[in-house]
N, C-alpha and C positions, 0 to 999 in steps of 0.2 A: 461501479455506478449502480449496480443492482441494489446495493445496500446503502445508497445515498452518498458514497464517497466521491470526492472531486479532486481533480488535479490542481494542486496549489502552486507548484513551481517546477520548472524543468531546468536541469543542468546538462552538462555535456555527457556525464556518465550515470547520473541518477535523476529520478523524479521524486517529488514529495507529494504524497496523497494525503487528503484530509477528510476526516469523518465529522461533518458539522454537527450531527446529532449528539455525538459523544465527545466532541472537541479533542479528537485524537489525531496524531499524524504518524506517518511511516515513510521511511526512505526506501525507494524501490529502485534497484539497479536497472539500467536500460540495456538489458541483454535479451537475446532471443529465447534463452532458457535459463530458469533458475531451479534450484533444488527444491524438493518437497519440504525440506526442513525450513528453508528460507521463506517459502510461500506460507507455511504455517505461522512463522514469526510475524510476517507482514500482516496477516489476518488478525493475529492476536493483538498486535500494536494498534490496529484500526478498530478493534472491538467488534469484528464480524466473524461469522462462522467460517471454519476452514473449508477450502475448496477441495 
């Protein structure tokens, strides 16, 4: 949200986030923990800086 991303859709196991400024989407697993590598890929897919 800090970078303007929004929740686009929620499924049973994944959510889809959307960056409206860059018109990019990313699929995000609905787990309590994800790997650093996956977090970096999600950020890259959304066009935002890595966390």
